[in-house]
N, C-alpha and C positions, 0 to 999 in steps of 0.2 A: 674622805670622803670631799666633795670639789662642793666648792664654795658658791659655781649657781646653782638653781636647781633645773632638775633633769628638760623640766618641761625646756622653757628658756635655753639654751643647750639645743632643744630638738629642731625650737623654735628657728635657729642663728639657722643651722645646716638649713635644713627644707627653703628657706630663704635663698640661700643660695645657689641651691642648685636646680628651683627655681620651678616652671612649665615644663613638659618637657620643647613642647612650640618652639618655644625665647631659640632652640639651638637647633632645628630644620634651620637650610638655609635655604632662601626663596631663589629657583634660579633666577639666571643671569637673563638682556634680551638676547643677545647674539644664544643664551642653550635653545631660548624661545622655539627665536626665529630659526633655527638648522631644524628645529625639530619639523615644527613649522616644517621647514622645503622639503625636509625627506621623508612627510607624512604623504606632501601633493608628489612628490617621485614615485614611490612605493607602495600607495596607499592607494593611492585615490584614481591615479594615471592605470592601474592594472583593469578597476573595478571600476571603471567610463569603458576600458579599450575594449572588455567585455559584454558591454552596454549597445558602444558601435564599433561592432568590427569595421562596418563598414568606411570611418573614420581613419583613415592615421591622426588626426591632431583636435583637440579639443577649443573654439572660437575662440576660449575666457580664460579663463581660472575659476572662472564663475561657474561654469561648468563640470569641472573637478572638484571644485567646491560645500559641492551638492553630498560626495560622497563621505564628508568627515565631516562633526559632531561638533557645531556652532564655530565652525571656522567660517574668516571674516576670509580674506583676500589683500588682508597687509600683515604688516609686519611690527612685529615689541613697539616696534617707532614708532605706526600710525601712518604707514608710504607703503603703497597698492604694491604689491608681490611685482614681478617682470616673468611672461611668462612668453617662450620660446619654443615652436615645434615643427618638424621636418625644415624643408628648406628653409627654412633664416638661426637651424642653431649652430651655436661656435663647432667651427673642425676639431674629429674627435669624440661629438656625443652624437649619441644612435636615435633618437625619436625627441626627449623632452629635455628641456634646461627651463629651471625655475634661479630666480635672485631676488636677492633684498639688495635695499641700499647701503644697511646696514646702519651705525651711530650715525651718524657724519646727514645721511640719510640723501643723500646725495650715491649716485650711482656712478659708474663709472672709475672709483675710488676701492684704494685698497682694500678698505671696510670693509666692504659687498664679499654678502653671504649667498657661495651657490650652493647648487645641487643639479643632478641632472640624469637617466636613465636614460 
């Protein structure tokens, strides 16, 4: 027989395990922003294109934001996401290009996050 009461042992074991939510990892700002950029390119833009077949490009990211639930056109660091479309896209991009400034909150640095269509 153990010198410790069974209730004490179970209490200690339960406290070590903790609630399952403690072990879930929160997504990083970079992952949240990458997901947002992909949603603009692969969800919002196709829906926008169907709604405005006569136009090649949205006038702003706000036009695309309408197609994403509860999204403002800012990245996880609070910096507005940049949109380029049509002739202003970088070489090799077909139609739409979106960019976040990244963690340093400055564009044209190595941590910028980009997605395109």
